[in-house]
C-alpha positions as CSV (number, residue, x, y, z in Angstrom):
1,M,59.5,-40.3,11.7
2,L,59.6,-36.9,10.1
3,T,58.9,-33.6,12.8
4,A,59.4,-30.2,11.1
5,T,58.3,-27.0,12.2
6,G,58.7,-23.6,10.1
7,S,55.8,-20.8,9.7
8,Q,57.4,-17.6,7.5
9,V,56.1,-15.2,6.2
10,Y,57.5,-14.4,1.8
11,C,59.0,-11.4,1.0
12,A,59.1,-10.3,-2.5
13,G,62.6,-11.1,-3.9
14,T,64.0,-12.9,-0.7
15,P,63.9,-16.4,-0.6
16,V,63.2,-18.1,2.6
17,P,63.8,-21.7,4.3
18,I,60.4,-23.8,4.0
19,V,61.5,-25.1,7.6
20,T,63.0,-23.7,10.7
21,S,63.5,-27.1,12.7
22,F,63.7,-31.0,10.4
23,N,64.7,-34.2,12.0
24,I,64.6,-37.4,10.6
25,T,64.7,-40.5,13.5
26,D,64.6,-44.0,12.7
27,P,66.3,-46.4,15.2
28,D,67.1,-49.0,12.5
29,D,67.9,-47.8,9.4
30,P,71.3,-45.0,8.9
31,G,69.6,-43.1,5.6
32,L,67.0,-42.9,3.1
33,N,67.5,-42.7,-1.1
34,A,65.1,-39.8,-1.3
35,V,63.0,-37.0,0.7
36,Y,60.1,-35.6,-1.6
37,I,59.0,-31.8,-0.4
38,Q,55.5,-31.0,-2.4
39,I,54.0,-27.6,-2.7
40,S,50.8,-29.8,-1.6
41,S,48.2,-26.9,-1.5
42,G,48.4,-22.8,-2.6
43,Y,50.6,-24.1,-5.2
44,I,50.7,-21.8,-8.7
45,A,52.8,-23.1,-10.9
46,G,55.0,-20.7,-12.7
47,Q,55.4,-18.4,-9.8
48,D,56.3,-20.8,-6.8
49,R,59.8,-22.4,-7.0
50,L,61.9,-24.6,-4.6
51,N,65.6,-24.8,-4.4
52,L,68.3,-26.9,-2.7
53,N,70.8,-24.0,-1.3
54,G,73.9,-24.8,-0.4
55,T,77.0,-27.0,-1.3
56,H,75.2,-31.1,-0.5
57,P,77.6,-33.4,-2.6
58,N,75.4,-36.8,-2.2
59,V,72.4,-35.0,-2.4
60,T,71.1,-34.0,-5.7
61,A,67.3,-31.6,-6.2
62,T,65.7,-31.9,-8.9
63,W,62.1,-29.8,-9.5
64,D,58.9,-30.9,-11.1
65,N,57.5,-27.2,-12.2
66,I,53.9,-29.0,-13.0
67,A,53.0,-31.1,-10.0
68,G,54.9,-28.5,-7.3
69,K,57.6,-31.1,-6.3
70,L,61.1,-30.8,-5.3
71,T,62.9,-34.1,-4.9
72,L,66.3,-34.7,-3.0
73,K,68.0,-38.3,-3.5
74,G,71.2,-39.5,-3.8
75,P,73.5,-40.8,-7.0
76,G,71.7,-44.0,-8.2
77,S,69.9,-45.8,-5.7
78,Q,72.6,-44.7,-3.1
79,I,71.6,-44.1,0.3
80,V,71.7,-40.7,1.8
81,P,72.7,-40.2,5.3
82,Y,69.9,-38.8,7.5
83,A,72.5,-36.2,8.5
84,Q,73.3,-35.1,5.2
85,L,69.1,-35.3,4.3
86,I,68.6,-33.2,7.5
87,A,70.9,-30.6,6.2
88,A,69.4,-30.5,2.7
89,V,65.8,-29.8,3.5
90,K,66.5,-27.2,6.0
91,D,68.8,-25.5,3.0
92,V,65.8,-25.6,0.6
93,L,64.3,-22.0,0.1
94,Y,61.3,-21.4,-1.2
95,T,61.3,-17.9,-3.8
96,N,58.5,-16.8,-5.7
97,L,59.6,-15.0,-9.0
98,S,56.7,-13.0,-9.3
99,A,57.4,-9.4,-8.4
100,T,54.0,-9.3,-7.1
101,P,53.2,-12.7,-5.8
102,T,50.1,-14.1,-5.1
103,P,49.0,-13.7,-1.8
104,G,48.0,-16.8,0.0
105,T,49.4,-19.7,2.1
106,R,51.9,-22.5,0.5
107,T,52.4,-26.0,2.3
108,F,54.8,-27.7,2.2
109,S,54.7,-31.4,2.2
110,I,57.8,-33.5,3.0
111,T,57.9,-37.1,2.6
112,I,59.7,-40.4,2.6
113,G,57.9,-41.8,-0.6
114,Q,56.9,-41.2,-3.6
115,A,53.3,-40.2,-2.7
116,N,52.8,-36.6,-2.1
117,Y,51.5,-35.9,1.2
118,L,47.9,-33.8,1.8
119,A,48.4,-32.2,5.9
120,S,44.7,-30.6,5.7
121,T,43.8,-34.4,5.1
122,G,46.7,-36.5,6.3
123,H,46.1,-38.8,3.3
124,Y,48.8,-39.5,0.5
125,Y,48.4,-39.0,-3.3
126,Q,50.0,-40.5,-6.1
127,F,49.4,-41.0,-9.9
128,V,50.2,-44.1,-11.1
129,Q,50.8,-44.1,-14.8
130,A,49.1,-47.4,-16.9
131,V,47.9,-46.6,-20.7
132,N,44.7,-47.8,-22.0
133,I,43.8,-49.2,-18.6
134,T,40.0,-48.9,-17.9
135,W,38.0,-47.8,-14.8
136,P,37.2,-50.9,-13.8
137,Q,40.5,-52.1,-13.9
138,A,41.9,-48.7,-12.0
139,R,39.2,-49.2,-9.3
140,A,41.5,-52.7,-9.1
141,A,44.4,-51.9,-9.4
142,A,44.4,-49.1,-6.6
143,A,42.5,-51.1,-4.3
144,A,45.3,-53.8,-4.7
145,S,47.9,-51.3,-3.8
146,T,49.4,-50.2,-0.6
147,Y,51.6,-47.5,0.9
148,Y,53.8,-48.0,4.5
149,G,50.9,-50.0,5.1
150,L,48.3,-47.6,3.8
151,Q,45.1,-49.6,1.9
152,G,44.9,-47.7,-1.2
153,Y,42.0,-46.8,-2.9
154,M,40.6,-44.5,-6.0
155,A,40.8,-41.2,-5.1
156,T,37.8,-39.8,-3.8
157,L,38.5,-35.7,-3.8
158,L,36.2,-33.7,-1.5
159,S,38.3,-30.4,-1.8
160,A,39.4,-27.9,-4.2
161,E,43.1,-28.9,-2.0
162,E,42.8,-32.1,-3.0
163,A,41.2,-31.3,-6.5
164,Q,44.2,-29.2,-7.3
165,L,47.0,-31.7,-5.6
166,C,45.7,-34.8,-7.6
167,G,45.0,-32.1,-10.8
168,E,48.8,-31.4,-10.7
169,Q,50.4,-35.1,-10.2
170,A,48.1,-36.0,-13.5
171,T,50.2,-35.9,-16.3
172,G,47.6,-37.6,-18.9
173,T,44.0,-38.3,-18.3
174,G,43.4,-40.3,-15.0
175,W,41.2,-42.0,-13.3
176,I,39.4,-41.1,-10.5
177,G,36.4,-42.8,-8.0
178,G,33.5,-41.1,-9.5
179,T,30.7,-43.4,-10.9
180,D,26.7,-42.5,-12.4
181,E,27.1,-46.5,-13.5
182,E,23.8,-47.1,-11.1
183,T,21.5,-44.1,-11.9
184,E,22.1,-41.3,-14.8
185,G,23.2,-38.1,-13.8
186,V,23.5,-39.0,-9.8
187,W,27.6,-39.2,-9.2
188,K,28.8,-41.0,-6.6
189,W,32.3,-41.7,-4.9
190,V,32.5,-45.3,-4.7
191,T,35.7,-46.2,-3.3
192,G,36.9,-45.4,-0.1
193,P,35.9,-44.2,2.8
194,E,34.0,-42.2,1.4
195,A,31.9,-45.0,-0.5
196,G,28.5,-44.4,-1.5
197,T,28.7,-40.3,-0.7
198,V,26.6,-38.2,-4.0
199,F,28.8,-35.0,-4.7
200,W,26.5,-34.4,-8.0
201,N,22.9,-34.3,-9.3
202,G,22.1,-34.1,-13.2
203,L,23.9,-33.3,-16.1
204,A,26.1,-30.2,-16.6
205,N,23.1,-27.7,-15.4
206,G,22.8,-29.8,-12.1
207,F,23.6,-29.0,-8.5
208,T,25.9,-30.3,-6.1
209,P,25.5,-31.6,-2.4
210,N,29.0,-31.7,-1.9
211,F,32.5,-30.3,-3.7
212,A,32.7,-31.2,-7.3
213,F,35.2,-29.7,-9.5
214,W,33.7,-30.6,-13.2
215,N,35.3,-29.0,-16.5
216,T,32.8,-26.7,-18.8
217,Q,29.4,-28.0,-19.6
218,E,30.3,-31.6,-18.1
219,P,28.9,-34.0,-17.3
220,N,27.7,-34.6,-20.7
221,N,26.2,-38.3,-19.6
222,A,26.4,-38.9,-23.3
223,G,27.4,-42.2,-25.0
224,N,27.9,-44.3,-21.7
225,E,30.1,-41.5,-20.3
226,D,29.7,-43.0,-17.0
227,Y,32.8,-42.7,-14.9
228,A,35.2,-39.3,-13.3
229,H,38.3,-38.6,-14.3
230,I,40.6,-35.9,-14.2
231,T,41.6,-34.2,-17.9
232,A,44.8,-34.4,-19.2
233,P,47.0,-31.5,-19.2
234,G,45.7,-28.6,-22.2
235,V,42.1,-29.8,-22.1
236,G,39.8,-27.3,-20.4
237,I,40.2,-26.0,-17.1
238,P,43.5,-27.7,-15.3
239,G,42.9,-29.8,-13.3
240,S,38.7,-30.2,-13.8
241,W,36.9,-33.7,-13.9
242,N,35.3,-35.2,-17.3
243,D,33.0,-38.1,-18.0
244,L,34.1,-40.9,-20.0
245,P,33.0,-44.4,-20.9
246,A,35.2,-47.2,-18.9
247,A,37.6,-47.7,-22.0
248,G,37.9,-43.8,-22.4
249,S,38.2,-42.3,-25.6
250,G,40.3,-41.2,-28.5
251,P,43.1,-38.5,-28.1
252,P,43.8,-36.8,-25.5
253,Y,41.0,-39.2,-23.6
254,V,42.7,-41.6,-24.1
255,P,43.5,-43.6,-20.0
256,Q,46.9,-42.6,-18.7
257,G,47.0,-43.7,-15.8
258,Y,45.1,-43.2,-12.0
259,I,45.0,-41.7,-9.1
260,V,45.7,-43.6,-5.8
261,E,44.6,-42.6,-2.3
262,Y,45.7,-43.5,0.3
263,G,44.3,-42.7,4.3
264,G,41.1,-43.4,6.5
265,M,40.7,-46.9,5.8
266,P,39.3,-49.0,8.4
267,G,42.9,-50.6,10.2
268,D,45.4,-48.7,8.4
269,P,48.5,-47.6,10.6
270,V,49.4,-44.4,12.0
271,L,52.4,-42.8,10.2
272,N,54.3,-40.2,10.7
273,I,56.6,-40.5,7.9
274,S,55.7,-36.7,6.5
275,A,55.8,-33.4,8.2
276,T,54.6,-29.9,7.0
277,T,55.3,-26.4,7.5
278,T,54.0,-22.9,5.2
279,V,55.2,-19.4,4.2
280,T,52.5,-17.6,3.7
281,V,52.7,-14.7,1.0
282,P,50.7,-12.2,3.0
283,A,48.6,-9.1,2.1
284,I,46.2,-6.4,2.6
285,T,42.4,-8.2,1.9
286,S,41.2,-5.2,2.8
287,S,41.2,-1.2,3.7
288,Q,39.1,1.4,5.0
289,G,39.5,5.2,4.4
290,A,37.7,8.1,5.7
291,T,36.3,11.3,5.5
292,I,36.9,14.0,8.0
293,C,35.6,17.8,7.9
294,G,37.8,20.6,8.0
295,S,40.4,19.5,10.3
296,G,40.8,16.9,13.3
297,T,42.0,13.0,13.7
298,A,40.6,9.4,11.5
299,I,40.3,6.1,12.3
300,I,41.1,4.1,9.6
301,S,41.5,0.3,9.5
302,A,43.2,-2.2,6.9
303,T,43.3,-6.8,7.4
304,S,45.7,-8.8,6.3
305,S,45.8,-12.8,5.5
306,G,49.3,-12.5,6.9
307,N,47.5,-11.3,10.0
308,M,49.7,-8.4,11.3
309,V,49.0,-4.9,9.7
310,Y,51.7,-2.3,9.7
311,W,51.0,1.3,9.0
312,Y,54.0,3.3,7.2
313,V,53.7,7.5,5.5
314,N,55.2,6.5,2.8
315,P,54.7,4.1,-0.1
316,T,58.5,2.6,0.5
317,G,61.1,2.5,2.5
318,G,60.5,3.9,6.6
319,S,60.2,2.3,9.9
320,P,56.1,1.6,10.7
321,I,54.2,4.4,12.7
322,D,52.0,2.2,14.1
323,V,50.3,-1.7,14.5
324,G,47.0,-3.2,13.8
325,S,44.3,-3.6,12.3
326,A,42.6,-0.1,13.0
327,F,45.0,3.6,12.9
328,T,43.8,6.2,15.0
329,T,45.7,9.6,12.5
330,P,47.2,12.8,14.3
331,S,45.1,15.9,13.6
332,L,44.8,16.0,9.9
333,T,44.3,19.8,8.4
334,A,44.0,18.2,4.7
335,T,44.1,15.4,3.0
336,T,46.6,12.7,3.7
337,T,47.3,9.0,2.5
338,Y,48.9,6.2,4.6
339,Y,49.9,3.1,3.9
340,A,49.2,-0.2,5.4
341,S,51.1,-3.1,4.6
342,P,51.6,-6.8,6.0
343,Y,54.7,-6.9,6.6
344,D,57.6,-4.7,9.4
345,A,60.2,-2.8,8.2
346,S,62.4,-5.9,7.7
347,C,60.6,-6.2,4.2
348,A,61.5,-3.9,2.1
349,T,59.9,-5.0,-1.4
350,G,56.9,-5.5,0.4
351,S,53.2,-4.4,-0.4
352,R,51.9,-1.6,0.8
353,T,48.3,-0.3,0.2
354,A,47.5,3.7,-0.2
355,V,44.6,4.1,2.8
356,T,43.2,7.3,2.1
357,V,42.0,10.1,5.3
358,T,39.8,12.9,2.9
359,V,39.9,16.4,4.8
360,N,36.4,18.0,3.5
361,Q,36.9,21.7,3.8
362,R,33.4,23.2,6.2
363,P,31.6,25.0,4.0
364,T,30.4,28.5,5.0
365,I,26.8,29.6,4.6
366,T,26.4,33.5,3.9
367,A,22.5,34.5,4.4
368,G,21.1,36.9,1.7
369,A,18.8,40.4,2.8
370,N,15.9,40.0,4.6
371,Q,12.5,39.9,3.3
372,V,9.2,41.9,3.5
373,I,5.7,41.2,2.2
374,C,2.2,42.1,2.8
375,G,-0.2,39.9,4.3
376,A,0.0,36.3,3.8
377,G,2.5,34.9,0.6
378,T,5.6,33.6,0.2
379,A,8.6,35.2,-0.1
380,Q,12.2,34.9,-2.2
381,L,14.9,33.1,0.0
382,Q,19.0,33.8,-0.9
383,A,22.0,32.1,0.4
384,T,25.2,31.8,-0.9
385,A,27.3,28.8,0.0
386,S,31.6,29.3,-0.3
387,A,31.5,25.2,-1.5
388,G,28.3,22.8,-1.7
389,N,24.9,22.7,-1.7
390,V,22.0,24.9,0.4
391,T,18.9,23.5,2.0
392,W,17.1,25.4,4.0
393,Y,15.0,24.6,7.1
394,D,12.7,26.3,9.6
395,A,14.6,26.2,12.9
396,P,18.7,27.0,13.7
397,T,19.1,23.4,14.2
398,G,17.2,20.3,13.7
399,G,13.5,21.2,12.5
400,N,12.0,21.0,9.3
401,Q,13.2,21.1,5.8
402,V,11.8,23.8,3.5
403,G,13.7,23.6,0.5
404,T,17.4,23.1,-1.3
405,G,19.1,25.2,-3.3
406,T,20.4,28.9,-3.0
407,A,17.5,30.4,-3.8
408,I,13.6,28.9,-2.9
409,T,10.4,30.4,-2.7
410,S,9.5,29.8,1.4
411,P,6.6,28.3,2.3
412,S,3.2,30.7,2.8
413,I,3.1,32.1,5.7
414,T,0.7,34.8,7.9
415,S,2.8,36.1,10.6
416,T,6.9,37.0,10.7
417,T,9.3,33.9,10.7
418,T,12.5,32.8,10.6
419,F,14.2,30.5,8.1
420,Y,17.8,29.1,8.3
421,A,20.0,27.7,5.3
422,E,22.7,25.4,5.5
423,A,25.7,24.7,3.6
424,V,26.3,20.6,2.9
425,N,29.7,20.0,0.6
426,N,31.4,16.5,0.8
427,N,29.0,15.5,3.5
428,C,30.9,18.4,5.5
429,V,27.8,20.9,7.1
430,S,28.7,24.5,7.8
431,A,29.5,25.4,11.6
432,T,26.2,27.2,11.7
433,R,23.0,28.2,10.0
434,A,22.3,31.4,8.3
435,A,19.2,33.4,9.0
436,V,16.8,35.0,6.8
437,T,14.1,37.1,8.3
438,V,10.4,37.3,6.8
439,T,8.5,40.0,8.3
440,V,4.7,40.1,7.0
441,N,3.5,43.2,7.3
442,S,-0.7,43.9,7.6
443,T,-2.5,45.5,5.0
444,P,-4.9,48.1,5.4
445,A,-8.6,46.6,5.4
446,A,-10.3,46.9,2.1
447,D,-14.0,45.0,2.3
448,P,-15.7,45.8,-1.1
449,E,-19.0,47.8,-1.0
450,T,-22.1,47.6,-2.7
451,I,-24.3,51.2,-2.8
452,Y,-27.6,52.3,-4.8
453,I,-28.2,56.2,-5.6
454,C,-31.2,56.9,-7.3
455,Q,-30.7,58.1,-10.9
456,G,-29.8,61.6,-11.1
457,D,-28.3,61.9,-7.2
458,S,-24.7,61.5,-6.0
459,V,-23.4,59.8,-3.4
460,T,-19.8,59.8,-1.2
461,L,-17.7,57.3,-1.5
462,D,-15.5,56.8,1.7
463,A,-12.1,54.2,1.6
464,G,-12.9,54.0,5.2
465,V,-9.5,54.1,6.4
466,A,-7.9,57.3,8.1
467,G,-4.3,57.9,7.9
468,L,-3.5,56.4,4.5
469,T,-2.5,57.6,0.9
470,Y,-5.4,56.9,-1.4
471,V,-4.9,56.6,-5.2
472,W,-8.9,56.7,-6.8
473,S,-9.6,55.0,-9.8
474,L,-11.5,57.9,-11.2
475,N,-8.9,60.6,-11.8
476,N,-6.3,59.5,-10.1
477,Q,-7.8,61.3,-6.8
478,A,-5.8,61.3,-4.1
479,T,-8.4,62.2,-0.7
480,Q,-10.0,60.1,1.3
481,T,-13.6,60.4,0.1
482,I,-15.1,61.2,-3.8
483,T,-18.3,62.0,-5.2
484,V,-19.5,60.2,-7.7
485,S,-23.0,60.9,-9.6
486,T,-23.5,57.7,-12.1
487,G,-23.3,54.0,-11.9
488,G,-20.3,52.1,-12.2
489,T,-17.5,50.3,-10.5
490,Y,-14.9,52.5,-8.8
491,S,-12.0,51.4,-6.9
492,V,-9.0,52.9,-4.4
493,V,-5.6,51.9,-3.5
494,L,-5.0,52.2,0.2
495,T,-1.0,52.2,1.0
496,N,0.0,51.8,5.0
497,A,3.2,53.5,6.6
498,Q,5.0,50.1,6.1
499,N,4.0,50.2,2.4
500,C,1.3,48.0,2.2
501,S,-1.4,48.4,-0.5
502,A,-4.6,46.8,-1.1
503,T,-7.3,47.4,-3.2
504,K,-11.2,48.8,-2.3
505,T,-13.9,48.1,-4.9
506,F,-16.9,50.2,-5.0
507,T,-19.8,49.0,-6.8
508,V,-22.4,52.0,-7.5
509,I,-25.6,51.1,-9.0
510,E,-27.8,53.3,-10.2
511,R,-31.4,52.9,-9.8
512,L,-33.7,53.8,-12.2
513,A,-37.1,56.1,-12.1
514,P,-39.9,54.2,-13.8
515,V,-41.3,54.6,-16.7
516,I,-44.4,53.0,-18.8
517,S,-44.2,51.8,-21.8
518,S,-47.3,50.4,-22.5
519,I,-50.5,49.0,-20.4
520,N,-52.2,46.1,-22.2
521,V,-55.5,44.7,-21.2
522,D,-56.9,42.2,-22.2
523,G,-60.2,41.6,-21.1
524,T,-60.0,42.4,-17.4
525,T,-56.7,41.6,-17.2
526,V,-54.6,44.4,-17.2
527,A,-50.3,44.1,-17.6
528,I,-48.1,47.2,-17.0
529,N,-44.8,47.1,-19.7
530,I,-41.9,49.5,-17.9
531,A,-39.4,50.8,-20.3
532,N,-36.4,49.2,-18.0
533,T,-35.7,46.1,-18.2
534,N,-35.7,44.4,-14.1
535,V,-38.9,44.6,-13.5
536,E,-38.0,43.3,-10.3
537,D,-37.0,46.9,-9.1
538,Y,-40.9,48.2,-9.1
539,R,-44.0,47.9,-7.3
540,F,-47.2,48.8,-8.5
541,S,-50.6,49.8,-7.8
542,L,-54.4,50.4,-9.0
543,D,-55.7,52.5,-5.8
544,G,-51.9,54.4,-5.3
545,V,-51.7,53.0,-2.2
546,N,-51.3,49.1,-2.1
547,F,-48.5,47.7,-4.0
548,Q,-47.3,44.5,-5.3
549,T,-44.4,43.2,-6.9
550,S,-46.1,41.8,-10.3
551,N,-46.9,44.4,-13.3
552,I,-50.2,42.1,-14.0
553,F,-53.4,42.6,-12.1
554,T,-56.5,39.8,-13.2
555,D,-60.6,40.9,-12.5
556,V,-60.2,44.8,-13.2
557,P,-63.5,46.1,-13.2
558,A,-64.9,47.9,-16.1
559,G,-64.4,50.9,-16.9
560,Q,-61.2,53.7,-16.8
561,G,-58.4,53.8,-14.2
562,T,-55.1,54.1,-13.3
563,V,-52.3,52.4,-12.6
564,T,-49.1,53.9,-10.6
565,V,-45.7,52.3,-10.6
566,K,-42.6,53.3,-8.2
567,E,-39.1,52.4,-7.8
568,R,-38.5,50.1,-4.8
569,H,-36.2,52.4,-3.2
570,D,-38.2,55.2,-4.1
571,C,-36.2,56.3,-6.8
572,G,-39.3,57.8,-8.6
573,T,-43.3,57.5,-9.2
574,V,-45.2,57.0,-12.1
575,T,-49.0,56.7,-13.2
576,G,-50.9,56.1,-16.3
577,N,-54.3,55.3,-17.4
578,F,-56.2,52.4,-18.6
579,I,-59.8,50.9,-19.4
580,V,-61.3,48.2,-18.8
581,F,-63.7,47.6,-21.5
582,V,-67.0,44.4,-20.5
583,V,-66.2,43.0,-24.4
584,P,-69.4,39.5,-25.1
585,G,-67.9,36.3,-25.0
586,F,-70.3,35.7,-28.0
587,F,-73.2,36.9,-29.8
588,T,-76.2,35.1,-32.0
589,P,-76.8,36.7,-35.2
590,N,-80.2,34.3,-35.8
591,N,-82.5,37.0,-36.2
592,D,-84.2,36.0,-32.9
593,N,-83.6,39.8,-31.3
594,V,-81.6,38.8,-29.0
595,N,-77.9,38.8,-29.2
596,D,-78.3,39.1,-32.9
597,L,-75.2,41.9,-33.1
598,F,-71.8,42.4,-31.3
599,T,-71.7,46.0,-29.7
600,I,-69.8,47.0,-27.5
601,Q,-71.7,49.3,-24.5
602,G,-69.7,52.9,-23.9
603,M,-67.2,52.8,-27.0
604,T,-69.8,55.9,-28.4
605,L,-68.4,58.0,-25.0
606,Y,-64.7,57.8,-26.9
607,P,-65.1,60.0,-30.3
608,K,-62.1,58.4,-31.7
609,V,-62.9,55.0,-30.5
610,K,-62.0,52.0,-33.3
611,V,-62.9,48.3,-32.7
612,S,-61.2,46.2,-35.2
613,I,-62.7,42.5,-35.7
614,F,-60.2,39.4,-37.1
615,D,-60.5,35.9,-37.9
616,R,-58.8,33.4,-36.5
617,Y,-56.3,34.0,-39.7
618,G,-56.0,37.8,-38.7
619,K,-58.0,38.9,-41.3
620,L,-59.7,42.2,-41.1
621,L,-63.3,42.0,-41.3
622,I,-64.8,45.0,-39.9
623,Q,-63.4,48.3,-37.8
624,L,-66.8,49.4,-35.9
625,T,-66.5,53.6,-34.5
626,R,-68.6,55.8,-32.8
627,S,-70.8,56.1,-36.2
628,R,-71.2,52.6,-36.5
629,P,-70.9,50.8,-33.5
630,Y,-72.0,47.1,-33.8
631,W,-71.6,44.3,-36.4
632,D,-73.7,41.7,-37.5
633,G,-71.7,38.7,-38.3
634,T,-71.6,39.1,-42.1
635,F,-69.0,39.6,-44.1
636,E,-69.2,41.1,-47.8
637,N,-73.2,40.6,-47.6
638,R,-72.2,37.1,-46.7
639,N,-73.0,35.3,-43.1
640,L,-69.8,34.2,-41.2
641,P,-68.9,30.6,-39.7
642,A,-69.5,30.1,-36.3
643,S,-66.0,30.7,-34.9
644,D,-63.6,32.6,-32.8
645,Y,-63.5,35.9,-33.4
646,W,-60.5,38.6,-32.3
647,Y,-60.8,42.5,-31.5
648,V,-58.5,44.9,-30.7
649,I,-59.6,48.2,-29.2
650,K,-58.0,51.9,-29.9
651,L,-60.1,54.3,-28.0
652,D,-57.6,57.0,-28.9
653,D,-53.9,57.9,-28.8
654,S,-52.9,58.6,-25.4
655,L,-54.8,54.8,-24.1
656,P,-53.1,51.6,-24.8
657,E,-55.0,49.1,-26.9
658,I,-57.7,46.2,-25.5
659,K,-57.5,43.1,-26.9
660,G,-59.2,39.9,-26.4
661,H,-62.1,37.8,-28.6
662,F,-65.3,36.0,-28.6
663,S,-67.4,33.7,-29.9
664,L,-69.6,33.7,-32.9
665,I,-72.6,31.2,-32.3
666,R,-75.3,30.2,-35.4
């Protein structure tokens, strides 16, 4: 029965015993010929090393760097007394050849047989060399072997620790108990207690329901490669698995043996022929610094694979200032670095991890000048930060953000408002916010006005607000009122005591007296045309009393008449004369003495009368006068056909022409 204790912490460069106590008890034997010490988990070849320290004349130590195994045995097959073996095991030291050892826990299995013991499973593992052995032969041979009463079977590897231990033992291609011979691509363990357990589905891009450690692009399931083996040293990932045919393949895939696993089978005895201890190469696995503003304390933290965290003020030397995963610093005013280590002060070579408290200076903020605007609008806000960025708010604390930057345009406001600037540098906020007030002064009332005047009149334009300063667009006059006599647009700039200005606009519309350009008479319809284009500004009457907006009169009685036109705002009146003749609508020149001639009654009363008659094409046929007052329907002694003919009556130069048409009927 082997018993051992030991849970050591390794300090770089300082070998440490693998046990703190060790004993072998055996009631019927005086000694053994060998004790085997395996780094069964966590082993790193090239770094980890076991050595026998001290003087032990009857014990020879042999180190296997590939397997990570130290053998203590007597010369030849000589039995070494237990006392000497116990003393030798106590003098076995662990050391790491690297100045910066890889962190982790090394587990040491101390046993009396060739098989290597793994504490995490409680099983034993042994590589059996057998060149060219087939997978079925290896399976049968493993099942036929025993180890101190434990039933053997071809190894089933369920964890990374098992895979590493067995991979370290295999000096060449070594069979293990996995196969997909039942269903292609579905790999099972078919030996030992795990027989029937699926550990892989699919080809190289498949998946694993359990642990698997295939080499890159394996298994490829090509050419009856239905059996799993551990690859030979130098092939792919160290200790990884490959699939091969039952008899293996050519170099480097020639089978060199198989891995036997002992333990877990029904009826196995309980053995105490092994003991385990550990040595931990601790490390700081994580750390968290802190940032503070201005000054104060901070809490920094770290975690260690060795559980303990020691805090130092220097990267080397000195004593810890605190112990624990979290450390509250003293009050700091400048950026300071502390050092976390899994080692106490007794390990001078122990690594330390820098953990920094960054002290950012709290910025200050200086407000720009207050602003004044007139009426509603925006203002330019300015503030200067000693460092960092400037953010603007609508309240001295909290509130809504309204902009960022040293100079911004404020939101539109209608009343006096204060805005607040805050400086932020590396998450440090200024102690207070700087205020910038925008004063909103009122502007003078300046509603536009439209004013009408009669042509030739004048009007006084009044700015409407007393006590201001005034600048008129007309000759820059500076009075409250001005007088104008012509239409147009006039403006005045009003400025109050707060220096706020507004522009008031006057539109002066000059109303023109009416001017009759012509009076057109068409039968009993009279149309009055005026020289002014805006006919809607005038009213029209035939009796001087009753006026209408239309310039056209219909059904006007025959005879001489007078039209009166006035501007609708009483800006002038004008009259004009016209004559309405009753012109016959037809005549019938057929010599029946009824309507044989076309004539207009009353035309002889006008000495200068002229009546021009045209055919439908505008050809002048005849011109009737006072001395020739009728037409017989002929032209150049030829009867004209029945048709419509047009007339223009010109009484004299003072009266408008009268136009119309009539029919010649035959």
